[in-house]
C-alpha positions in Angstrom: 103.9 -154.5 50.4 105.9 -151.3 50.5 105.8 -148.8 47.7 109.5 -147.8 47.1 109.4 -146.1 43.7 107.1 -144.4 41.2 105.3 -146.8 38.8 102.4 -146.6 36.4 100.1 -149.0 34.6 97.3 -148.6 32.0 96.5 -146.0 29.4 94.2 -143.0 28.8 92.3 -144.9 26.1 88.5 -145.3 26.4 87.5 -148.1 28.8 90.9 -148.2 30.5 92.4 -146.6 33.6 95.8 -145.0 34.1 97.2 -145.6 37.6 100.3 -143.9 39.0 101.7 -145.0 42.4 104.4 -143.3 44.4 105.8 -143.5 47.9 104.1 -141.4 50.6 104.1 -141.5 54.4 100.3 -142.0 54.4 97.7 -143.6 52.1 96.4 -141.0 49.6 93.9 -141.8 46.9 93.1 -139.3 44.1 90.5 -140.4 41.5 89.5 -138.6 38.3 86.9 -140.3 36.3 84.5 -139.7 33.4 81.9 -141.6 35.5 82.8 -140.4 38.9 79.3 -139.2 39.7 77.7 -142.5 38.9 80.5 -145.0 40.0 82.9 -143.1 42.2 82.1 -145.1 45.3 82.5 -148.4 43.5 85.8 -147.3 41.9 87.2 -146.2 45.3 86.0 -149.5 47.0 87.7 -151.6 44.2 91.0 -149.7 44.5 91.0 -149.9 48.3 90.2 -153.6 48.1 93.2 -154.3 45.9 95.5 -152.2 48.2 94.2 -154.1 51.2 94.8 -157.5 49.5 98.4 -156.5 48.7 99.0 -155.1 52.2 99.6 -151.6 51.1 99.2 -149.1 54.0 100.9 -146.1 52.6 101.5 -144.5 49.2 100.0 -141.9 46.8 97.7 -143.5 44.3 96.4 -141.4 41.5 94.0 -142.7 38.9 92.5 -141.3 35.7 89.6 -143.5 34.7 88.1 -143.6 31.3 85.2 -146.0 32.1 87.2 -149.1 33.0 85.3 -152.1 34.3 86.1 -153.7 37.7 88.5 -156.3 36.5 90.5 -153.8 34.5 90.7 -151.4 37.6 91.9 -154.3 39.7 94.5 -155.4 37.2 95.9 -151.9 36.6 96.1 -151.1 40.3 97.8 -154.4 41.2 100.3 -154.0 38.3 101.3 -150.5 39.3 101.7 -151.4 43.0 103.8 -154.5 42.2 106.0 -152.4 39.9 106.3 -149.7 42.6 107.2 -152.4 45.2 110.1 -153.7 43.0 108.4 -156.9 41.6 109.0 -157.8 38.0 
């Protein structure tokens, strides 16, 4: 899937994650999290897994995590990527 526009998903509420996706020539991932020291590797792996499943090879992905669980991270990343790719 190609990222053709800027799109967002999620909120900055507790236990949620805010994901912003925009076009880029390479794959860039920026993670800010209140639990980065404890779960940063798992958050990164989850995001990269969703991107791989969707066939995303380039784009700038910025996330602000407020303690979201795995299924929430997956849902927010997928929603933002699909929106950025033009899906409704």
